[in-house]
C-alpha positions as CSV (number, residue, x, y, z in Angstrom):
1,M,34.9,28.3,8.7
2,R,33.5,26.6,11.8
3,A,30.1,25.8,10.4
4,A,28.6,25.3,6.9
5,T,25.3,26.5,5.5
6,V,22.7,24.8,3.4
7,T,24.2,26.3,0.3
8,D,27.4,24.3,1.0
9,L,25.9,20.8,1.0
10,A,27.5,19.8,-2.3
11,R,31.0,20.6,-1.0
12,F,31.1,17.5,1.3
13,D,31.7,13.9,0.7
14,E,28.7,12.9,2.7
15,V,25.9,14.4,4.7
16,I,25.2,12.8,8.1
17,D,21.9,13.1,10.0
18,V,22.5,12.3,13.7
19,R,18.9,12.7,14.7
20,S,16.8,9.8,15.8
21,P,15.4,7.4,13.2
22,G,11.9,8.8,13.8
23,E,13.0,12.3,13.0
24,F,15.0,11.1,10.0
25,A,12.0,9.2,8.6
26,E,9.8,12.3,8.6
27,D,12.2,14.3,6.5
28,R,15.9,14.8,5.9
29,V,18.4,16.4,3.6
30,P,18.3,14.3,0.3
31,G,21.0,11.7,0.3
32,A,21.8,12.0,4.0
33,V,22.7,8.9,6.0
34,N,21.2,8.4,9.4
35,L,23.8,7.8,12.2
36,P,21.8,8.6,15.3
37,V,23.6,9.6,18.4
38,L,20.3,9.0,20.3
39,D,17.7,6.5,19.1
40,D,13.9,7.3,19.5
41,A,13.6,5.6,22.9
42,E,16.8,7.3,24.2
43,R,15.7,10.7,23.0
44,A,12.3,10.2,24.7
45,R,14.1,9.1,27.9
46,I,16.4,12.2,27.9
47,G,13.4,14.5,27.3
48,T,11.6,13.0,30.2
49,L,14.6,13.5,32.5
50,Y,14.8,17.2,31.4
51,K,11.1,17.7,32.4
52,Q,10.8,15.5,35.5
53,T,14.3,15.6,37.0
54,S,16.8,18.2,35.9
55,A,18.8,19.5,33.0
56,F,21.9,18.3,34.7
57,E,20.8,14.7,35.0
58,A,19.5,14.7,31.5
59,K,22.8,16.0,30.1
60,K,24.8,13.6,32.1
61,T,22.8,10.6,31.1
62,G,22.5,11.9,27.5
63,A,26.3,12.3,27.2
64,A,26.9,8.7,28.2
65,L,24.4,7.5,25.6
66,V,25.8,9.8,22.9
67,A,29.3,8.7,23.6
68,R,28.4,5.0,23.3
69,N,26.5,5.5,20.1
70,I,29.2,7.6,18.5
71,A,31.7,4.9,19.5
72,H,29.6,2.3,17.7
73,H,29.5,4.5,14.5
74,L,33.3,4.9,14.7
75,D,33.7,1.1,14.9
76,T,31.4,0.6,11.9
77,W,30.5,3.4,9.5
78,F,33.7,5.4,9.9
79,A,36.1,2.5,10.3
80,D,37.3,2.6,6.7
81,K,37.1,6.3,6.0
82,P,40.3,7.9,4.8
83,K,41.9,10.9,6.4
84,S,40.7,13.1,3.5
85,Y,37.0,12.2,4.3
86,R,34.9,15.4,4.7
87,P,31.4,14.9,6.1
88,L,28.8,17.5,7.0
89,V,26.9,16.7,10.2
90,Y,23.5,18.0,11.3
91,C,20.9,17.5,14.0
92,W,17.6,19.3,14.7
93,R,19.0,22.8,15.4
94,G,22.7,22.4,14.9
95,G,23.3,22.0,18.6
96,G,24.6,19.4,21.0
97,R,24.0,16.2,19.0
98,S,25.7,17.2,15.8
99,G,28.2,19.2,17.8
100,A,29.3,16.1,19.7
101,M,29.7,14.0,16.5
102,T,31.5,16.8,14.7
103,H,33.9,17.5,17.6
104,I,35.0,13.8,17.8
105,L,35.4,13.5,14.0
106,Q,37.5,16.6,13.9
107,R,39.7,15.4,16.8
108,I,40.3,12.2,14.8
109,G,41.5,14.3,11.9
110,F,38.5,14.2,9.5
111,G,37.5,17.4,7.8
112,A,34.0,17.3,9.4
113,M,31.8,20.3,9.7
114,Q,28.5,21.1,11.4
115,L,25.5,22.4,9.5
116,E,24.6,25.8,10.9
117,G,21.1,25.8,12.1
118,G,20.7,22.1,11.6
119,Y,17.6,20.5,9.9
120,K,15.5,23.6,10.8
121,A,17.8,25.7,8.6
122,Y,17.5,23.2,5.8
123,R,13.7,23.2,6.2
124,R,13.5,27.0,6.0
125,H,15.6,26.8,2.8
126,V,13.2,24.3,1.2
127,V,10.2,26.4,2.0
128,A,11.8,29.6,0.7
129,E,12.9,27.9,-2.5
130,L,9.5,26.3,-3.2
131,A,8.0,29.8,-3.0
132,H,9.9,31.0,-6.1
133,L,11.7,28.1,-7.8
134,P,8.6,26.5,-9.6
135,A,8.0,29.8,-11.5
136,T,11.5,29.6,-13.1
137,F,10.5,26.7,-15.3
138,E,8.3,26.2,-18.3
139,Y,5.9,23.3,-18.0
140,R,4.0,21.0,-20.3
141,V,1.0,19.6,-18.4
142,V,-0.1,16.1,-19.5
143,C,-3.9,16.1,-19.3
144,G,-6.4,13.3,-19.8
145,P,-9.2,11.5,-18.0
146,T,-8.5,8.7,-15.6
147,G,-6.9,5.7,-17.2
148,S,-5.5,7.6,-20.2
149,G,-1.9,6.6,-19.5
150,K,-0.6,9.9,-18.2
151,S,1.8,8.4,-15.6
152,R,3.0,5.8,-18.1
153,L,3.6,8.5,-20.7
154,L,5.7,10.5,-18.1
155,A,7.8,7.4,-17.5
156,A,8.4,7.0,-21.2
157,L,9.3,10.7,-21.6
158,A,11.8,10.3,-18.8
159,D,13.3,7.4,-20.7
160,E,13.7,9.7,-23.7
161,G,15.7,12.1,-21.6
162,T,13.1,14.8,-21.2
163,Q,12.7,16.6,-17.8
164,V,9.8,15.0,-15.9
165,L,8.4,15.9,-12.5
166,D,6.3,12.9,-11.5
167,L,4.4,14.1,-8.5
168,E,2.4,11.0,-8.0
169,S,5.6,8.9,-7.8
170,L,7.0,11.4,-5.3
171,A,3.7,11.3,-3.3
172,A,3.4,7.4,-3.5
173,H,-0.2,7.8,-4.6
174,R,-2.2,7.8,-7.8
175,G,-4.3,10.8,-6.8
176,S,-7.8,9.4,-6.5
177,L,-10.0,7.7,-3.9
178,L,-8.5,4.4,-5.0
179,G,-5.1,5.8,-5.5
180,A,-3.3,4.5,-2.4
181,L,-0.4,2.1,-3.4
182,P,-0.3,-1.3,-1.8
183,D,2.5,-1.6,0.8
184,A,3.7,1.9,0.0
185,P,2.7,4.5,2.5
186,Q,2.8,8.2,1.5
187,P,5.8,10.2,2.7
188,S,5.3,13.1,5.1
189,Q,4.4,16.5,3.7
190,K,7.9,17.8,4.5
191,A,9.5,14.8,2.8
192,F,7.3,15.4,-0.3
193,E,8.3,19.0,-0.5
194,S,12.0,18.1,0.0
195,A,11.7,15.6,-2.9
196,I,10.0,18.2,-5.2
197,R,12.7,20.8,-4.4
198,A,15.4,18.3,-5.0
199,M,14.0,17.4,-8.4
200,L,13.5,21.0,-9.5
201,T,17.1,21.9,-8.6
202,R,18.3,19.2,-11.0
203,F,16.4,20.6,-14.0
204,D,17.6,23.0,-16.7
205,P,15.3,26.1,-16.8
206,A,16.0,26.4,-20.6
207,R,14.1,23.1,-21.2
208,P,10.5,22.3,-20.5
209,V,9.4,20.2,-17.6
210,F,6.6,17.6,-18.2
211,V,4.1,17.1,-15.3
212,E,0.7,15.5,-14.9
213,S,-2.4,17.6,-14.4
214,E,-2.7,17.1,-10.7
215,S,-5.2,18.6,-8.4
216,K,-3.9,20.5,-5.3
217,R,-4.0,17.3,-3.2
218,I,-2.5,14.0,-4.0
219,G,-3.9,11.6,-1.4
220,A,-3.1,13.2,2.0
221,L,-0.4,15.5,0.6
222,T,-0.6,19.1,-0.8
223,V,1.2,20.3,-3.9
224,P,3.1,23.5,-3.1
225,E,1.1,26.6,-4.0
226,A,3.7,28.2,-6.3
227,L,4.0,24.9,-8.2
228,I,0.3,24.3,-8.7
229,A,-0.1,27.9,-9.8
230,A,2.7,27.5,-12.4
231,M,1.2,24.3,-13.7
232,R,-2.3,25.7,-14.1
233,A,-0.9,28.6,-16.1
234,S,0.9,26.3,-18.5
235,P,0.0,24.8,-21.9
236,C,-1.3,21.2,-21.9
237,V,-0.7,18.1,-23.8
238,R,-4.0,16.3,-24.0
239,I,-4.5,12.5,-24.3
240,E,-7.8,11.4,-25.8
241,A,-7.8,7.6,-25.6
242,P,-10.7,5.1,-26.3
243,L,-12.7,3.9,-23.4
244,A,-11.7,0.3,-24.0
245,A,-8.0,1.2,-23.8
246,R,-8.5,3.1,-20.6
247,V,-10.4,0.2,-19.0
248,A,-7.6,-2.2,-20.0
249,L,-5.0,0.1,-18.5
250,L,-6.8,0.6,-15.2
251,T,-7.5,-3.1,-14.8
252,E,-3.7,-3.6,-14.9
253,D,-2.8,-0.7,-12.6
254,Y,-5.4,-1.6,-10.0
255,A,-4.9,-5.3,-10.1
256,H,-4.4,-5.4,-6.3
257,Y,-8.1,-4.6,-5.9
258,L,-9.1,-7.6,-8.1
259,V,-7.8,-10.0,-5.5
260,D,-9.4,-8.1,-2.6
261,P,-12.9,-6.9,-3.6
262,D,-13.9,-6.3,0.0
263,A,-11.1,-3.7,0.3
264,L,-12.3,-2.1,-2.9
265,N,-15.9,-2.0,-1.8
266,A,-14.9,-0.4,1.5
267,R,-13.3,2.4,-0.5
268,L,-16.3,2.7,-2.9
269,A,-18.6,3.1,0.1
270,H,-17.1,6.6,0.6
271,L,-18.7,7.7,-2.6
272,S,-22.3,6.9,-1.5
273,E,-23.1,10.5,-0.5
274,L,-21.7,11.9,-3.7
275,R,-23.0,9.3,-6.2
276,G,-26.0,7.8,-4.3
277,G,-26.3,4.6,-2.4
278,Q,-28.0,2.7,-5.2
279,T,-25.3,3.5,-7.7
280,V,-22.5,2.5,-5.3
281,S,-24.4,-0.7,-4.4
282,A,-24.4,-1.6,-8.1
283,W,-20.7,-1.0,-8.3
284,Q,-20.1,-3.2,-5.2
285,A,-22.2,-6.0,-6.7
286,M,-20.0,-5.9,-9.8
287,A,-16.9,-6.2,-7.6
288,R,-18.2,-9.2,-5.7
289,A,-19.1,-10.8,-9.0
290,G,-15.6,-10.2,-10.5
291,A,-17.1,-8.2,-13.4
292,W,-14.0,-6.0,-13.6
293,P,-14.2,-4.5,-17.1
294,E,-17.9,-3.7,-16.5
295,L,-17.1,-2.1,-13.1
296,V,-14.2,0.0,-14.4
297,A,-16.3,1.3,-17.3
298,A,-19.1,2.1,-14.9
299,L,-16.8,4.0,-12.6
300,L,-15.3,5.9,-15.5
301,N,-18.6,6.9,-17.0
302,Q,-20.5,7.6,-13.7
303,H,-17.8,9.0,-11.4
304,Y,-14.3,9.7,-12.8
305,D,-15.1,11.3,-16.1
306,P,-17.7,13.7,-14.7
307,A,-15.3,14.7,-11.9
308,Y,-12.5,15.1,-14.4
309,R,-14.5,17.4,-16.7
310,K,-15.5,19.5,-13.7
311,S,-12.0,19.8,-12.4
312,L,-10.6,20.5,-15.9
313,S,-12.8,23.4,-16.5
314,H,-11.5,25.1,-13.3
315,N,-7.9,24.1,-13.3
316,Y,-6.6,23.2,-16.8
317,A,-9.2,24.7,-19.2
318,P,-8.5,23.6,-22.9
319,R,-6.8,26.1,-25.2
320,E,-6.7,26.1,-29.0
321,T,-2.9,25.9,-28.8
322,D,-2.9,22.6,-26.7
323,L,-1.4,19.6,-28.4
324,V,-3.9,16.7,-28.6
325,L,-2.7,13.1,-28.8
326,D,-5.2,10.4,-29.8
327,P,-3.6,7.0,-29.4
328,T,-5.7,4.0,-30.3
329,D,-4.2,1.9,-27.5
330,L,-2.1,2.6,-24.4
331,G,0.4,-0.2,-24.7
332,L,4.1,0.3,-24.0
333,A,5.0,0.5,-27.7
334,S,2.3,3.2,-28.4
335,L,3.3,5.3,-25.4
336,R,7.0,5.1,-26.3
337,A,6.1,6.3,-29.8
338,L,4.2,9.2,-28.3
339,A,7.1,10.0,-26.0
340,R,9.5,10.1,-28.9
341,E,7.2,12.4,-30.7
342,L,6.9,14.8,-27.8
343,A,10.6,14.7,-27.1
344,G,11.2,15.7,-30.7
345,R,8.9,18.6,-30.4
346,Y,10.3,20.0,-27.2
């Protein structure tokens, strides 16, 4: 077999992405290592030669660059690989870049193969799987207003060995106006979808998957349509926690805003049209005064809880069969106890 397909990924010792670092950063096959045969600047240079000079000059210059870069990888990454080493190599379309690397590795004696169709074939596979794979699982959707410990409960459930799809973790965002994580940018939409597909392929369809009651968008990212539809059709586990416990949890989770009230107030300003300038100004005054418990309680009562109730009625309407949890606090011990209870039920 001269080329492998996406379904053969698990057969290889390693998956090598020879695209540029910029291409790799946007999305890649999960677990792939980046050994570029052209870096971002070199790729741009060759593209310019193609457009402004000729294909011949571009290929000649590109071949020299590719040869030097592959030589570097041979001296470093491949230096200690045994003869039995079997890597799968891919580029954008399964053409020249991966072909050059695969050819040299094969000539050395490694069992290297090229991914047919390259990254584009992998991407088509992800899109196709996400259209049907989510419907093959049974979900338990963890619902509850902002600050009720949903994400922490999912983490505790994962520790108990249950199947958990933590979309906010995969999206690097807590899903609200203030949900951006400090020093953690969101992945690309393609990378987000790759991560979801990778998680789903690890799950056992005979066991339920716990997931949080997300809206269709998490920050700048969109949850795949088939997944959000399956979630909205699933039974819920509802957390009903006291306001004081929610305020305490949110004060911990959003501590980065406590040290930068100006950044918080800049975000709150976006709510002026929805909640009124006078209300937002009052919130901003609390932030400047460092009145954090009062501010968090006001945000919950005046913004987050009304928005949650509205969203809930459309997306995760309560059912009589839903399981209701009513913890008195949202500390680690309490959430671990709830996770053990849920793990025992399911």
